[in-house]
N, C-alpha and C positions, 0 to 999 in steps of 0.2 A: 744558550740555545739560540740559533738564528731563525727568525720567522721568515716565511716564504710568502711573498705577495707578488702578483703579476703586474708589471708596469702597464698602466693604461686600463687595467681591469676596474670595473665599477663594483663596489661592495655596499651592502646595506650597513650603515654604521652601527645601528643598535644590534642587529642579529648577527652579522658576520664578524664584527670586531668585538664589541662589548659583550655579546652573548658568549663568545668563546674565550676572550682574554680578560674581561672585566674592565675596570677603569671608569672614570667619570664620563657620563653620556652627554653632558653639556659642556660647552666651552671649547676653546681651541687647543688646549693641552690636556691630554689624558694620560694618567700614570697608573696602569694596572698594578695592583699590589703583589700579585703572585706570578708575574712574568717580567723578565728583564728587558722591557721595552717601553717606549714612550710614543704615543700617537700624537701627531701634530696635524691640525685641521686648518685649512685656509679657504677663503671664499669671499665673494663680492660683498656679502652681507656684513662683513666685519668693518667695512669702511665707515659705518655710522658710529662706531666706537673708536675711530682713529686708527684702525689697523690698516696698514698699507703694505701688504706682502707682495713681493715681486722678485722675479729673476733679474739680476743686474747684468749690464753689458759684459762684465768679466766672468759670467757664468755662475756666480754665487747667488744664493737665494736669501733675501732679507725677510726675516720673519719677526713680526711684532709680538712682544711678550704679553702675558696675561695681566688683566687689571683694567676694568672699564672706566673707573672714576678715580681721579687723583693721581699723584705720582706713582709709577710702578716701583716695585722693590724686588730685589734679587732673592726671592724666597719661593717656596712651593714649586709650581710648575716651571717658573723661570729658572730657579736654581737647578731643577732636574735637567733642563736642557743644557745648561752650562757644564754640569758635572757628569753628564751621561757616560762619557768614556771612562772616567775614573770609577764610576759606580757600576760599570759593566752592563749598561743598558743601551739598547739600540733605539735610534730615532727613525720613525717612519712617517713620511709626509703624504697627506691626502688632500685633495681638492673637492670641496662640496659641489655637487652638480644638481641638487634639488631633491625634494621628496625623501629626505633622509638618506640619500645615497651619496657616496664619495668615490672619487677616482684616485687610484694609487699613483703617486708621482714618483716616488723612489725612496731609497734609504738615504738618510742625511747624517751629517756629522757636524759638530760645532767647531767653527774656526775661531770666532771672537764675537764680541758684541760692542755696540756703542749706544749712546743716549741721544735722543732727539726730542725736540719740542713738538708735541702733537696735541690735537684736540681730544678730549675724553667724551664720554657719552652725554655729558651735560654741556658740551661745546666749550668747556674751559680748557685753557692751555695747561699742559702738565708734562713732566719728564717721562718719556717712554723708552723702554729697552727695545733695541732692535738687534736681533741675533743674525749674524752672518754665517750661513750654513753652506757646506758643500753637499750637493745632492748627486748621488750615484745613479746614473741613468740606465743601469743594467739590472736585469733580474738576478735573483740569487743563483739561478741555475747556470748563468753565463760562466764560461771558463775564464780563468785569470789570463791577463795579457801582460807580458813583460813591459815595464814602464821605461821608456827612454828617459835619459836625464835631460835637464834643462839645456845644457850645452849642445846636445845632439839636436834638440828641437830648433834652437836658434841658429845653428851653424849653417843650415841650408834652408832655402825658401820652401814653404809648404807646397807651393804650386809646382815645384819640380819633383815632388815625391810621387810614387806610384799609388794607384787606388788602394792597394792592400796596405801599404805603409800608412797612408792617411787613415784608413779604417782602424788600424791598430792604435794609432795616436788618439783617435776619437774615443776608443774604448779604454784608454789607460786609467788606472786606478792608483791612487796614492797608497803607500804602505800604511797600515794602522799605526805604526810607530812614528810616522812622519810628523814633523811639527806643523803648527797651524800655517806658518808662512810657506812651508814646502807643499802642503796640501792645496793652498791657494794657487800656487804656481801651476800645479797639475790641473786644477779646475780651469784656469785661464788657457792653458795649452790645449786642453780638450775642446774648449769652446771654439778656439781658432781652427783646430784641426777638423772639426765636424763640418764647418762651413767650406773649407777647402775640399774636403772629401765629397760633399754634396755637389759642389760645382763641377768637380772632375767626373763624378758619376753621370751628371746630366749631359756633359760634352756639348754644351752650347744649345741644348734643346730643352724647352720647357717640359717638365715632367707632368704637367697638367694637361695642356692642349696639344703637346707633341709638335709645336711649331718652333722654329729657330728663334733665338733671342732677338728682340726687336732692334738692338743696336750693339755696337762694340764700344767698350769703354776707352778712355784715353790711354789706358795701359795695354790696350789691344786684346782685352778679354770679352767674351760674350756677356751681356748684362742680364743676369737673372737674380732673383731675390730668394733668400732662404726663408721658408715658412715652417713653423712647428705645427704639425697636425693635431697634437695633443699638448695644450699649453695651459699654464696658470697665469692669469692676468696678462695674456698675450705674450708670454714668455714661457720657457719650459726647459726641462732637462735635455741636454744635448746627447743625441744618440742617432745613428744612421736610420734606425727604425722610425723615428718620429720627425725627421726634418726632410723637406722636399724642396727642390729648386723650381721656382715658378717665374713666369714672365710677369711684369707689373699688372697686366690685365687680369690674369688668373688669380694673382695675389689679392687684388682688390675685390674680385668676385667672391672670394672666401669671406672677407671681412664686411663687405658692403652689399653683396648681391642678395636678391630676394630669397634665393634658395642656397645661401652660403653654407649653412650647416650640412645640408644634403651633399653639396659639392665637396666639402671637407671630408665627409664620410667616404666618398668615392676615392678621394686622394689617399685617405688612410688605408683603404683596402689595396689600392694600387701600390702604395709604398711598401706595404707588408709583403706583397708578392715579389717586388724587386729585391727586398732585403732577404727574403727567405732563399732566393737563388744565390745570394752572396754567401749565406751560411751553409749552403749545400756542399 
């Protein structure tokens, strides 16, 4: 049974998640006994225990395993993440936003994992498990989009594609039967396509202040920066609904302005209106 959560929606962890599905109410990995799913929680507070979760440049999400003190081991919640596909369980990623509330980031799938040397809760070095996940940036209600193969993506430059072609590439999803390496390729292609899509959608005009890009790059393209309006640790799942093209001034206003959060909320609303027109 597939669970349905809305991307970007804020939920009360105790009432909306554990109250309905069960599972451990504390910690970053929750494994409800009576439902085929696993909840993953990430947030800034985990840094004190050596947890450094983040979206990587290739579009994958690196998630630190459980265990606050000493070397981590591949058991309990960690093993559940690794074996979720074989066990028929879904991974759902949430970001803590405070006061017991969490924002839904998306449905995830395990690609692989590696070990890193990290500090634990006692500030001692230990071996930590870092899971590399693919996060699907679409809601369960989204219709499937045919996936172009890797040769098709690399044969022609993304900049030469139409807006609709780029949008389809940005929404592509790997087949459930695909290997970890094949899924990683899809994640990387999607990450590249979304940036090309957003820049083409903007047509050289900042989608924040509506002014033309401040300059043209050495490649002859208007310079704008991609910003995720809903991000985890300043990175986030790539989807046309959550990425906007901004001039450097507007981008810095979001991150460093006195009313940055308020401005980001306005951008989120504006972006939602733009993309709802695309879906119409």
